[in-house]
C-alpha positions in Angstrom: -82.8 328.8 163.8 -86.0 327.3 165.0 -86.3 323.6 164.3 -89.6 322.4 162.8 -90.2 318.6 163.0 -91.2 317.2 159.6 -94.4 315.1 159.3 -93.8 311.4 158.6 -95.6 309.5 155.7 -97.6 307.6 158.3 -98.7 310.8 159.9 -99.7 312.2 156.5 -101.9 309.2 155.9 -103.6 309.6 159.3 -104.1 313.3 158.8 -105.6 312.8 155.4 -107.9 309.9 156.7 -109.2 312.3 159.4 -109.9 315.1 156.9 -112.7 315.4 154.4 -110.4 315.5 151.4 -110.6 311.8 150.6 -114.3 311.8 151.1 -114.6 314.6 148.6 -112.5 312.7 146.0 -114.6 309.5 146.5 -117.8 311.5 145.9 -116.5 313.2 142.8 -115.8 309.7 141.3 -119.3 308.4 142.3 -121.2 311.5 141.0 -119.3 311.5 137.7 -120.1 307.8 137.2 -123.8 308.8 137.5 -123.5 311.0 134.5 -123.3 314.3 136.3 -121.0 317.1 135.2 -118.8 317.7 138.3 -117.2 321.0 139.2 -114.9 320.5 142.3 -114.1 323.5 144.4 -116.4 326.0 142.7 -115.9 329.5 143.9 -118.3 332.3 144.8 -118.0 335.8 146.2 -118.7 336.3 149.9 -121.2 339.2 149.9 -120.0 340.4 153.3 -116.2 340.2 153.0 -115.9 340.5 149.2 -113.5 337.6 149.3 -113.5 334.4 147.2 -114.9 331.3 148.9 -115.4 327.8 147.6 -117.9 325.0 147.9 -116.5 321.4 147.9 -118.5 320.1 144.9 -121.0 321.5 142.5 -122.5 319.0 140.1 -125.1 319.3 137.3 -127.0 316.3 135.9 -127.7 315.8 132.2 -131.1 317.1 131.3 -134.1 314.9 131.3 -136.3 315.7 128.2 -139.9 315.1 127.2 -141.5 316.6 124.0 -144.9 318.2 124.1 -147.1 319.8 121.4 -147.8 323.1 123.1 -149.9 325.7 121.2 -149.2 323.9 117.9 -145.5 324.0 118.5 -143.3 321.1 119.5 -141.4 322.1 122.7 -139.4 320.2 125.2 -139.8 320.0 129.0 -136.3 319.8 130.5 -135.4 319.0 134.1 -131.9 319.5 135.5 -130.7 318.5 139.0 -127.9 320.5 140.6 -126.0 319.3 143.7 -124.3 321.8 146.0 -122.2 319.6 148.3 -120.0 320.1 151.4 -118.0 317.2 152.8 -117.0 316.6 156.4 -115.3 313.8 158.2 -116.5 314.3 161.7 -115.1 312.7 164.8 -118.3 313.1 166.9 -121.9 312.5 165.7 -124.4 315.1 164.6 -127.6 314.9 166.6 -130.8 316.5 165.4 -133.6 317.2 167.9 -136.8 315.5 166.8 -139.9 317.6 167.2 -143.4 316.2 167.6 -145.7 319.1 166.6 -149.3 319.0 165.8 -149.2 321.6 163.0 -146.5 321.5 160.4 -145.8 324.0 157.6 -145.2 323.1 154.0 -141.9 323.3 152.2 -143.1 326.3 150.2 -140.3 328.9 149.6 -137.7 326.7 151.5 -136.2 324.9 148.5 -134.3 326.4 145.6 -135.5 326.0 142.0 -135.8 327.9 138.7 -138.6 327.5 136.2 -138.8 329.2 132.8 -141.2 332.0 132.5 -144.0 331.3 130.0 -146.6 333.2 128.2 -148.3 335.6 130.6 -151.7 334.1 129.7 -150.8 330.7 131.1 -148.0 331.6 133.6 -150.2 331.8 136.7 -152.2 328.6 136.0 -149.0 326.6 135.3 -147.1 327.9 138.3 -150.1 327.3 140.5 -150.3 323.7 139.3 -146.6 323.2 139.9 -146.7 324.6 143.4 -149.9 322.8 144.3 -148.4 319.5 143.2 -145.0 319.8 144.9 -145.9 321.4 148.2 -148.5 318.7 148.8 -147.0 315.6 147.3 -145.5 313.1 149.8 -143.2 311.7 147.1 -141.3 315.1 147.1 -138.8 314.5 149.9 -138.8 318.1 151.1 -142.3 317.5 152.3 -141.0 315.2 155.0 -142.7 315.8 158.3 -139.6 314.7 160.2 -137.7 318.0 159.7 -135.4 319.4 162.4 -134.5 323.0 163.1 -132.1 322.2 165.9 -128.9 320.3 165.9 -125.8 319.8 168.0 -122.5 318.0 168.1 -120.1 317.3 171.0 -116.8 318.5 172.5 -115.1 317.1 175.5 -114.8 319.4 178.5 -111.3 320.3 179.6 -110.0 318.2 182.4 -113.0 315.8 182.3 -112.5 312.5 180.5 -116.2 311.6 180.7 -117.7 315.1 180.6 -119.1 316.2 177.2 -120.8 319.4 176.1 -123.4 319.6 173.4 -123.1 322.7 171.2 -123.1 324.2 167.7 -119.5 323.7 166.5 -118.4 326.8 164.5 -117.2 324.6 161.6 -120.5 322.9 161.2 -122.4 326.2 161.3 -120.1 327.7 158.7 -120.7 324.7 156.5 -124.5 325.4 156.6 -123.9 329.1 155.9 -121.7 328.2 152.8 -124.4 325.9 151.4 -127.0 328.7 152.0 -125.0 331.4 150.2 -123.7 329.3 147.3 -127.2 327.9 146.5 -128.7 331.4 146.5 -125.8 332.8 144.4 -126.1 330.0 141.8 -129.8 330.4 141.6 -129.4 334.1 141.0 -126.8 333.4 138.3 -129.3 331.1 136.5 -132.1 333.7 136.7 -129.8 336.4 135.3 -128.4 334.2 132.5 -131.9 333.2 131.3 -133.6 336.6 131.8 -133.1 337.9 128.2 -132.9 334.6 126.3 -135.8 333.1 124.4 -135.9 329.3 124.8 -137.8 326.7 122.9 -138.3 324.6 126.0 -139.8 324.6 129.5 -136.8 324.5 131.7 -136.8 323.4 135.3 -133.8 323.4 137.6 -133.7 322.2 141.2 -130.7 322.9 143.5 -130.1 320.4 146.2 -127.9 321.6 149.1 -126.3 318.6 150.7 -123.9 318.0 153.6 -122.3 314.5 153.2 -120.5 313.2 156.3 -118.1 310.4 157.1 -119.6 309.8 160.5 -122.8 309.3 162.4 -126.2 311.0 162.4 -128.8 310.6 165.1 -132.3 311.8 165.9 -132.8 312.6 169.6 -136.3 312.5 171.2 -137.4 312.9 174.8 -139.9 310.2 175.7 -141.1 310.5 179.2 -137.9 310.8 181.3 -135.8 309.0 178.7 -133.8 310.4 175.8 -134.2 308.0 172.8 -131.5 308.1 170.1 -132.2 306.8 166.6 -129.3 306.3 164.1 -130.1 307.7 160.7 -128.6 307.6 157.2 -130.1 310.9 156.2 -131.8 313.9 157.8 -133.7 316.9 156.4 -132.5 320.0 158.2 -134.3 323.4 158.1 -131.6 326.1 158.3 -132.8 329.5 159.3 -130.5 332.4 158.5 -130.8 336.2 158.7 -129.4 337.8 155.5 -130.9 341.3 155.4 -134.2 339.5 156.1 -134.9 336.1 157.5 -134.5 333.2 155.1 -135.0 329.4 155.3 -133.3 326.7 153.3 -133.7 322.9 153.4 -130.5 321.0 153.6 -130.1 317.2 153.3 -127.5 315.8 155.7 -126.5 312.4 154.3 -124.0 309.7 155.3 -121.4 308.7 152.7 -122.8 305.1 152.8 -126.3 306.3 151.8 -125.2 308.9 149.2 -125.8 306.6 146.1 -129.3 305.9 147.3 -129.8 309.7 147.7 -128.8 310.2 144.1 -131.4 307.7 142.9 -134.1 309.4 145.0 -133.5 312.9 143.5 -133.4 311.4 140.0 -136.8 309.9 140.7 -138.0 313.4 141.8 -136.8 314.8 138.4 -138.8 312.2 136.5 -141.8 312.9 138.8 -141.5 316.5 137.9 -141.4 315.8 134.2 -144.5 313.5 134.4 -146.6 316.0 136.3 -145.4 319.2 134.6 -146.3 317.5 131.3 -149.8 316.9 132.6 -150.1 320.5 133.9 -149.0 321.8 130.4 -151.5 319.5 128.7 -154.3 321.0 130.9 -153.2 324.6 130.1 -152.6 324.6 126.3 -153.6 327.8 124.5 
C-alpha cells in the first residue's frame, strides 16, 4: 500500500497563508461592514464548456435614493454599485507597462452598467446627457489616462537562481477572463430581469470588476536607457478579449491595503451619478 505523508498543522497554516483563501475571508468581512450584501463564491455557467464556474466575491451595495418630481409624478433615482471580485495572494509582483501616448480614447463602452429605459420621447436626451457626463468627467475613475493594456509577472528560469522571465502567467490571465465573463453574465441577467417590469424609479447599476491582490503592483516605464519602476496601490487595466467579436473591459487591480479607500471612491462615484443624473432629468422633464 502506498504511503502518503500527512500534512502537519504548521504546514496547513503556511499553505493557507500562501493562498488567497484568507484574503477572500478578510474582504468579505470588510465589504459587509460597509453595508454591502455579500455573496461569496457566486457561480455562473461557462459559455464554452457548459460547466459551472465561480467568482470569489459578488457584492451589491444598498441603493442610494433621491426623489424627483418628473412629469408631475414623484419618482426615485436609485444607484446601486456591484463588485465582482477575484482574490489572489501572489508571490511575485504584477508589473504594468506604462504607455505615454499623445492620443487617448475615452472609456466609452469599456465599463459595465445598466440604466432603466425611460419614455421614448426623453430616452435619447437623457442617455446622451449621461454618456456625455461620464465619458468626459475626470472624477469618474475609468477616465484615468494612466491605463495599461500590457502586464506581466515573473517566473524563475530552471537552473538559474538569478535568471527570471517576464510572462503572462496562466492563472492571472484566467482570473481576468473570469472577471470578464461574470461581469457580462451578471449584466445580461439584470437586463433580462428588468425587461418586462414597469418600475417607478430611474435605476442605475454599475458593475466594478476588481482583482484584489496580497502582493505588489508596479508601473514600468522606459526613460532613455533606464527602466523606471513605480510601486502602486491600484492600477486600471484594459483587458481585451475575443468572444465571438473583440470586447474590452476595464478592471481595477487593487492591493488589499488600499481596498477600503477603493470602496470609498466608488461610493463617491455613485453619489456623483445621483447628483448629475438628477440635473439631467430636471433638464428633460416632459
